[in-house]
N, C-alpha and C positions, 0 to 999 in steps of 0.2 A: 075261357080261352085255352087252347091246347098248343103244345110245342111239338116240333118234329123229332120223334125218336125212331132210330133205325130198328128194323125187324130183328137184327142181330142182338142189339141191346136187350130188347124185350124177351126174345126167346132165351137168351142166356140167363136173364134174371129169372124167368119162369122155371128153367131147368134147375138152376141153383136152389131156388126156393123149394121146389118139389123134392130135390135130393136131400136137403138138410132141414126141411120143415122150419124155415126161417120166419115166415109170416103166417100166422094161423088165425082161425076164427076168434073174434073177440079181442084181438090184440089192440093195445094202444101203444104206439111206437114213437119214441123220441128219435128224430133224425138229426144228427149233428150236421149243421149247415155252416161251414166256414165261409162259403162264397167262392171257393175254388172250383175247378172243373169237375173234380171227383164228386164232391158233395152236391153240386148243382145237378149233375147227371142223376145221382141217386134220388134226390127229392122229386125230380120230374118223373123218373121211372116208377117211384112209389105211387105217385099220383095216378099214373096210367095203370099200374097194377091194381090200384084200388078200384078203378073203373071196370077192369076186366075180370077180377077175381070172382069166383062163384061163392065167396063168403065175405063177410063184412069185417073190416078192421079200420082203425083210426090211426092217424099220425099227426105229429106236430113237429115242424122244423124249428130247431133252437140254435141260435148263434151265440157263442160265448164271447162276451166283450171283456177285454183284459183290463179295462179301466184306465186307458191311456188316451182317451178322446177319439177313438175310432169313429168314423162316419159310415154308418151302414144304411144311409138313406136309399141308395140305389138298390141294395139287396132287399130292403123292406118293400120298395116299390115293385121290384121284380116279383116277389112273392104275392103281393096284392094283385098284380096284373094277371097272374096265372092261378089265382084262388088257392094258394098254398098257405095253410095255417102256419103262422110264424111268430116267434117271440125272440127278443134279444135278452139274454140272461147276463145281468151286470155282475162283475166280480172285481176284486182288487189284486188280481194276479201280478199286474205290473209293479205295484208297490211292494208286494211280497218278494218279487224277484230282485228288486233293488237291495233288499235285506239279505236274501239267501244266496244269491249267485256271486261268487268271487270273481274278481277281475281275471280275464283270460281263461275262465273255466268253461266247461261244456254246459250247454243249456237245454238240449233237446229233451232229455229224459225228464228234467224238471217241469218244463212247460207241458209235456205230454201227460205227466201224472196229474198236474193241476187241472188241465183242461178236462181230462177224463173224470176226475172227481167232481167237477162242477156240472158236467153232463149228467152224472148220476144223481146229484142233488136236484137238478132241474127235472129229471125224470120223476123223482119222488113228488116234486111240487106239482107237476101236471098230471099225476096219476098214471104214469106209463109203466108197463111191465117189461118193455124191451127198449134197448138203445141200438140204433143202426149207425154203423160207421162206414165211411166211404173207401176203405182199402180195396185195391184191385190186385190182379194176379202179379203184376210187376212188383207191387209192394211186398207180396208174399214171397216171391223169388228173391228179392233183394234182402229181405229180413232173414231168410234161410241162410244165404251165403254170408251175411254179416255175422250172424250167430256162429256159423260154422268156422269162419276165418278168425274172428276177433274174440269169441267167447268159448270156443270149443264145445258148442252145443248143437244138437240137431233139433232146431226149433223154427217154426214159421208163424203164420197167422191163421188161427182157426176160423172157419165160417160161422161158428156159433159156440158160445161158452157162457157159463154162469159166473158172474162176478161175485166177489166176496160178500156183497150186500144183498145177494139174491136176484138182482136184475139179470136178465138174459141179454147178452150182447150179440148182435148179428152183423154180418158183412155181406149184404146182398150183391155187391159188385166183385166179390173175391175171385170169380172165374172169368172176369173180363180183362182185356188188355188195356193199358193206359192209353194207347193210341185211339181206341174207340171213344174214350171219354173226351180226348182232345178234339176229335172230329165232331162230336156232338156240340161242343161249345163253339167251335168255328162255324159249323153249318148254320147254327141258330144265331150267330153273331151276339153271343152272350158275353157281357163284360164280366170277367172273373176277378176275384181278389187273390193276389199272390203273396209273396214274401213281405210286401210292404205292411201287411197287417200283423206280422210276427213281432212280438215285443223285443226279441233278441236283436233286431236291427238297431235298437237304440242303446245297446250295451256293448262294451268292449270285451267281447267274448270270442272264443275260438269257433269258427264256422265248422259245421260237421263235414267230415270228408268220407266217412265209411260208406254211407248210402250212395253218394255220388260215385265213389270208386266201384261199388258193386253194380251200379247202373251201367257204367262204362264197360266193365268186364262182361256183363250179360249181353250187352249190345254186340260185342266182339264175338262172343260164343254163338249168338243167334245167327250171325252172318255165316258162320261155318256150319252150324247145325240148325237149319231153319225150323225144325219141329221141336226146338228146345223147350219152349214154354208149354207145349202140348204134353211133352214127356214129363215135365216137372209137375204139371197139374195131375197127371195120372200117378206119378210117384208119391205125391203127398197123400194119396188115398190107398197106397199099396206098400205099406211099411212092414218089412220083415224084422221085427224087433229082436228076435232071437239070433239074428245074424251079426249083431254088433257086440261090443265088449262089455256089456252090462251083465255081471255075474248073477244078478238076481233074476235075470230073464232066461238063463240057460235052461234048456228043456231036458237036460240029463243030469 
């Protein structure tokens, strides 16, 4: 059974894949599937890409369970319905969080690190050489401005990189807009998993504000400059390193 994917999503995926060599002959890819709109779009786009590609590759969707009694029955049924290979990887992240996270402390980086680590271990378990994450262009732009404003860094999200353990991490949706992924979920009437699956909802911790603030700021900027995200996408590929204040990069 197939699902409806827009031509824009598939053409964008194809261009991004060709540009950065994300999916290649013989790959076995672990696709991180949280059940949100981003990862659900990605897993269906991967399934369609597998059908269209002139080469063979495999993938398996993996959902990280935090060990707090989450119910993934609907997500499991969805994958079964659309013939998507899927596994739930059990962890004890929730118990670890109770020990590690202090009251009123930030939690995003902790859960992000733990989730990524478990995805890497699952990739090893299933014999995968790559891990696919569902970040999109809005994520990349928000991360850039968050790093710029709060950390004093010029840093974003790479379409492809090699992790410390040797696995290659890819982001097939990195040049897509978030609104395309929302439209996919709405058009296909897919029930998505949101913040209710985040362990932090059960802790007395500070809710993150940096990304929400960056999202609001970018929305305001885009109203004034409609081609903002097109320009950002181009700028991320056109970096004049020697024009900044890094003395090691001076050309004279």
